[in-house]
N, C-alpha and C positions, 0 to 999 in steps of 0.2 A: 246974609252970609250963606254961601253955597254949602249944601250938605250932600254927602255921598248917597246916592240912591241905593237902597237896600234891595238886593236881589234874593228872592226866596231860594233856599237850598232845595235842590230836587230830592224827593224822597224815593229811596231805592225800593223797587218792587219786592214784596215778600213772597218768596217761592215756597209753597207748602212742602214739607218733608213727608215723603210717603211713610206710612206706618207698616212695619214688618208684621206679617201674619204667619201662623204655623204652616200655611200652604207655601209661603216663600221658602221656608226651611226645607220642605219636601222637594220643591223645585230645584233649590240649590244643590241638594244632595243627589239629585237624579243625574246619571251620566248623560252626556250630550249625544244621545243616540237618535233622538227624535228631531232630526233636522229636515228641512224641506228638500225634496228630491229635485233632480235637474229639470224635471218637467214642470216645476212650479207648484206641485201639489202641496197642500198644507201638511205639517207634521201630524202624526196621530195624536189624538187627545189622550193624555195620561190621567187616568182616574185611579186614585189611590183606594185600596180596599178599606172597608170600615175598620176602625180601631187599629189602624196600622201604626207600627212604630219599630224602630231598631232597638232591640234589647241589648245586644252587644255586637261588635263587629261580626258579620256573617250570620247573625241570629236575628230573625225578624218575627213579629207577631201580627195577627190580623184576624178579622172575621173571615167567614168563608168567601173565597174569591169567586167572582163570576166572569162571564165573557167580557164585560166592560173593563175589567182590571187586567186583562192579558197584556196590553201594550206596556203597562207599568211593570208587570211581573218580568217581562223580558229584560228590563234594565237591571234586575237584581242578580241575574246569572245564577239561578238557584241550582243546587244539586239534589235537594229533596224537599218535599212538602209533608209535614207531619200533621195529620188530622186527628183531633182529640174527641170529636163528637161523633155520634152514630151516623149522621147523615154525611153524604159525600158531595164533592163539588159537581157542578153541572157538566154535561157532556162536552161543551166547548172547552172547558178547562182541562178535562181528561185528555182531549185531543191535543191541546197545547203541551201538556206535560209529556205525552207520548212523543210528540214531534221533537221536543227539546231534550229528550232522554232524561227527564227529571223524575226521580223515584217518588212515588206516592206511598207513604207509610200510614196505613189506617189503623190507629190504635183504639179508636172510639167505638169498637164493637159493643153491643149491649152486654152489660154485666149483670150478674145476679144480685142486684142491689136496688133499693127503693129509697132515694133521698127524701128526707122530710124536714120541715122547718121547725119541728118540735124539739125540745131539749132531750138529751139522752135518756133521762129518767122516765119520759113518757112513752118511749118506744115499746111496741108490743112485739114479742117474738113467738107468740102462741099459734099464729095462723100457719096452716100447712098448705093453703091454696096459693100462696104467692111467696116470693123471696122475702127473707127477713128484712125489715126496715132498718135503716141506719141513719145516723145524724150526719154522716159524711156527705159533702156535696158532690164529690167525685170519688171513684175508687182509688184507694191507695196504690194498688198495683199499676193503674194507668199512669199516675204521676211518676212512680219509680221507673217504669220502663221508658217513659218519655224523657226523663232527665238523663238516663243512661245514653239515649240516642243523641240528645242535644249536646252532651259533653264529649261525644266521640267525633271530634272535628273531621278527621279524614273520611269518616263514614257518611256524614250528613251535610257538612258545611259547603256552601251557604244554605241555610235551612229556613223555611217559613213554617212557623207553628200557628195553627189556626183551629177554630171551632165554629159553631154556627154563628155566634155573635162576636167572637173574639174577646169576650168578657169573662165568662165563668171558668170553664175548663182551662182556657189559655191563661187567664189571670191567675188562677191557682198555681199552674205550672211555673209561671214566671216568678210568682211570690216565693215558691219553694226553692227555685233557683237562686233567688236573692238571699235566702237563708244560707244556702251552701256557699254563697259569696261573702258571708259574714256581715251582711247589712244589718244595721240597727232595725229592730222590729217596727218602730214608728215610721221609719222611712219605707219599709216594705208595705205597710198598710196605706201610707199616703199614695204610693204609686198604684196600688191595687184599686183604691177608691177613685183615683183620677180617671181610670178606664171604666169602672163599674157604676159610677154615680149616674142616675139616682137609684140604681137597683143593687147597691152593694148588699151583700149577705153576711151577717155576723157569723153564721156557721162556716162560711168559707174562710174567714179570717181566723176562726178558732182552729180549723183544720190545718192551716199554715203554721200556726203557733205550735201545735202539737205534733206536726209531721216529724217522723223519725228519719233524719237525713242519713243515719248510719245504714239504712236499708239500701241505699243507692250504691251500686258497685261502680267505682270509678274506673275508667279505662287506664291503660299504662300511661305514665307521665308524658311520653312522646306523642300520645294521641289526644291529650287534653288541648283545649283551645289555647292558642298562643297568647301570652300576656296574662289575661285575667284568669285563665285556668289554673295558674300556679297558686292562687290564693283561695282555692276552694277548700271547704271543710274536708279533711281526710287526704288532701293532696300532699301536704307536708306539715311538720310541726309549726305552730305559730310562734313568731318572735314579737318583741315589743313593737317594732316598726310595723310588722304586719297587722297587729291589732289596731294601730292608729289608722292604717290605710283601709282596713276593713269596716270601720265604723263610719258609714256614709251619713 
């Protein structure tokens, strides 16, 4: 009795699916300005600054930019760069900022303060040979002035906020901004630690928790950032709907 011959079913080739990486997100968010020239030269290599991220539209954070980061900085179309640490960017970055008419605002001048990792009860104030020690990781005046600049959109946006590592001064500033945006404190700490790990400082988190946001003078409503600026502490009274939106 004749039987039908069985033909093996061809097995479809399995094509591996590429895994998305954080760098893919940065590449996707970069404007398509780095294209090959008509001469066939390769596009410039875009190197993202350390600890770079978008905080809000037109507000960015990072470590201190260097010459290698200039091609990427061009894509941000910055209006100002806010430096929170005592040191300044290298000369190549200075030249780039001058060429592009980008304002450099240096708030990180040395202050009369000595941060310490000890608790407040152990601080000594008897020495006359040096400034009094403080448990605060950054000067309160620095954060206050920086916040007032970041919130004045016509004055500074798009703005890049940076410090030496992009972690401590910048991290504290962003965390205090999140407080003014009515974020839940657990969410603020989670974001802070995501950038500062493994060198997160408990004193910095305590500074954010105790920071008096009423010290910050908000600009007029028409100068606040569009959209998210309307939900800042002090911008207007909170409603039930606002409270729901503010608890990130």
